[in-house]
N, C-alpha and C positions, 0 to 999 in steps of 0.2 A: 504493500500500500504506500502511495506517495504521501508526502507531508506538506500541508498547507499552513503557513504561518501568517496570521493577520497581526500586524504589529500595532502596539498602543503607544504612540509617542508621548513624551512628557510635554506639558504645556496646557495651561488653562485656556479654554475656548476652542480646542480642537473639535472636529466634527464627529459626534457620536454615531450618527446614522450611517456613515461610511465605514464604521466598524461592525455595527449590528447587521447592516444590509448584506455584505458579503458572507457573514457567518450564517445567516438564515438561508440565503440562496444555495450556498454550497452544501449546507446540511440537508436541504430538501433534495438536491441533486443526488446526494448519497442515498437518501431514503428511496428515491425513485429507482435507483439501480437495484437496491435490495428487493423492492416490490416486483421488479421485472426479472428476478432470478439471477442477477449478476452481482459482482463484487463491488463494494464501495471503492471509490477512486482515492479519496483523501482522508487522512487523519487531520482534523481541523483543530487548530489551537490558537489562542491569543497569547502574545508574548510582548514583554516590554523590558524596561530597565529598572522598574520599581514594582512594588507589590500592589499598588493602587493608584489610579489616576482619576482626578475629579474633572467633571464637565459641567459647564453652565453654572458657574458660581456655587459648585458643590451640590447642585440639585440632583445630579446623577454621578455615579462613579463606576469605573471598570476595574476589576481585579484580574489581571492577566493570569492565565493558568501556569505560566512559567516565565522565566527570564531568558532573554536571548542568549546570555552567556552560557546557558545550559544546553543550547541547541547547537550541536556540532555540524549538522547538515540538514537542510530542508530543500524542498523541490520548487515551491512557489511562495513568494512573499507578496503580501498585499499591504501597501502603504496608504493609510486613510488621508482624508483632507485635513489640512492644518488651520490654525487660526491665522489672522492677518498680520501678526507680528512675526513675519517669516524669519528675519535675522535672529531674533531672540529664540525662536523655536528651534532653528537649526543649531544654534550655539548650545542649547540645553539638551540636544540629542546626539552629541558627538559619538558616544559609544554605540548607539543604534546605527548611525551612518557607517561607522567602521565595520560593524557586523554585516550590514547589507552588502557592502563592497566585497567583503571576504566570502560571503555566501554565493554571490554572483560568480566570482572567480572559481568557486568550487562546483559550479554547474547549476545553481538555482536560477529560476526565472523570477522576474520582478514586475509587479503591476502597481503603478501609482494612480491614486484617485485624486482628481481635481488639483488642489494646491499641494498635495503630497508630492508633486513633481519637484517642489523646492527642496524637500528632504533628499529625494533621489538625485537631483542635479548636484547637490552639495558633495556627493560622493565622487563626482567626476565621471560616473558611468554613462551620463547622457552626452558628454562632449562629442560633437560631430554626429550625433544621432537626432532623428526627428522626435519631437515632443509636443504634447498638447497640455493645456491646463485651463483653468477658468479664464474666459475672455477678459474678465475684469482685472485679473492679475497679470495679464500678458505683458504689459509694458514694464512692470516691476521685474518680472521674471527675465525679460530680455536684457534689462540693465544689469541684473545680478549675474546672469549666466550667458554672456555673449557667444560662447563657443557652442551652445546648444542650438539646433535647428528648430526653433519654435514654429509650430504650425497651428495658429490659434483657431482656424476654421475647422480643423479635424476633430472629430469626436473621439477617435481611437487611433493610436499609432502602435505599430508592431514591428520591432526590428531586433534581431539577435537576442531574443528571449527577454526583451524589455518592452512592456506595454504601458502606455499612458492614456489618460482620457481627459475630456473637457470638464466643464463645470458642474458643481452641485449634484443633483440627482441623476445626471447622465451616467454616473458610475454604475447604475443598474444595467445599462447597455453593455458596459465593459464586462460586467459579471456574466451576462448571458454569452458574450463573445468567448470568455474564458471557459465557461461550461462546455460550449460546443468544441473548443479546442482540446480540452482535457477529457471530456466524456464522449459525447457524440451529438449529432444534430438532433436526434430524437429527444435526448434529455434536455437540450437547450430549448427546444420548442415547448416541451412540457413545462419547464420552469418559466418560460416567457408567458405562458397561459395562466399558470398558478399565480404569479406575481403581477400579471398584466403589464408586461414590459414589451415595448415594440422591438421586434427582431430586425437585425441588419441595418440599424441606423448608423450612419457614418459621419454625420456633419452636425456641428453646433452653430452653423452660420446663421440660421434663422433667429437665433436667440441673442446674437451679439448686438450690443448697443455701442456704436462707435463714438468715442469721446475725443478722439485725436490722441496721438502719441506725443506727449509733452514732457516726459521724464528724461530730458536731456539738457545739455548746457549750451547748445548751439543757438545763439540768439538770432542769427540771420535766418536760420531754418524755422524758428518759432514765428518770426515775422512773416515768412512765406506761408506758413500754415494758416496764420491768422488772415492773411490776404485771401487765400483760397476759400476759407470758411465764410468770409464776408462778401464774396462775389460768386455766389452759387450759380447765377444765371449766365455767367460769362464762360466762354470756351477759352480757358487760359492755356497758352502754349508754354512749354518748358523754356523756350527761347525768351519769351516775354518775362517769365519769372526770374530767370537767371540774370537778364539784363537789368531788370528793375532793382535787383539787389547787388548789381555790379560784381557778379561771380560768373566765371566761365561755365558754359553749358555742362561739360563733362564733370568738372569739379563740383558744380552745384548738384548734379545727379548723385554723385558719390556721397556728398555730405548729407543729402536728404535721406538716402537709404541708410546710412550709418546712424543717423539720429532717430529715424522713425520706423525703420524696418520695411518701409514701402518706397517705391519710386514716387516722384511727384504726381505722375498720372494716376497711379493706384490710389494715392492719398486723396486726390480730387474726386475720383470715382466713389470712394468710401464716404466722403463728406456729402456728396450729392445724393447717394443712395440712402444714407441715414436720414437726410431731410425728406426724401420721398417716403420712406417708411413712416415717419412721424405724420406726414400728411395723410397717408392711407389709414393710419390708426385713428386720427382725430377729426378728419373732415369728410365731407361728402363729395369732394372733387373727384372727377373721373380720371382715368389713367392719362389721357392726353394732357389735361390741365396740370397734373402733377409733374408730368414729364417736362413740359415747357418751363414750369416754375424752377426746376433744378438744372436748367440749361441744356436739355436735350431736345433736338428737333427731329431726330430719326427714331421711329418706333422700334425698329429691329435692334438698333444699337442699345437703346434704353433697356429693352427686354433682356438682351444678352448680358449686359453688365449687372442688372438687377438680379438675375438668376445666378450669375457667377458668385455674387457676394452673399446672397441670402439663401440660395438653394431653392428658391421658389420663383414663380412668375409674379409680376406685379398684381395680377388679378387674384392669384392664389393667396398672396400675402394680405391683400385688402380684405378678402372674404374671411380669412382666418382671424384677423385682429380687429375688424370693424364690423360688428354685427348690424349696425344701424345704416351701413352704406346701402344706397339704393342699387338695384341691379343695373349694371352698366350697359348702355345700348350699343357701345362700340364693340368691335370684334374682340374675342379673347386673345390676350397677348401672352 
């Protein structure tokens, strides 16, 4: 039987649901295997570096079944979501980080949930690898771990035995993904039905609220970002932006990417689409009106960019988030 270790990091305010959720789902997957005449896949245990960890101002507490120091070898490690004081949490879990790194080198696979990616990245195991985390923590993560290939739109990443996932309760999708990987498709489908979790979801794009990547020190790029945000209806060329701020085109591109993680064109697209999303959520404007408001005149181009960023068509997005919107008389985009 394989060994599944769900770790319980030190730190007030860490996420309890991302510990309980994996425990319940994998326990039910084991039960299903027994009910269908097969062997359980995992011995499931909670492990930490202390005997008890409190959550939510002491309202709840978790008593790990063992300490990580007592585990010489495990097969799969699940790292839950952390509180928002990432640097303090990482500092308070150094023995746990060292243990995770050692286990991976000994053949264990690792799955991080939401902001648990900060703990995993602190081990250095994510350097040069793709990673997802909660979209709201993406800018901070990129600043702290520039060597990691952050993919904020992805719900799940999977490379060389390391799995990461997006934000909050999307960890349920990662658990179903892992159940299918370690058990089989049949067991994954069963668990998805019991816990009512959508199968095969791969993106968190539709949930992202784009607020602009401003956690950097390049004042010229901040000014350029502000200019883009204040001129939604304009078709701003990179040449115009770079000349406006007296920076060479190629150098401007490089500085923008280094500061924000996006090219200037991608940044402008995200700003415009975020404004379009807000309009679809809060107004009765039809798709053409919103499209023009955010500086697009070509329906096909608007539709393609909108879908690329949100994973949905403009009409699908409006119908999902604005129940009061009237039925659009224009063709479905």
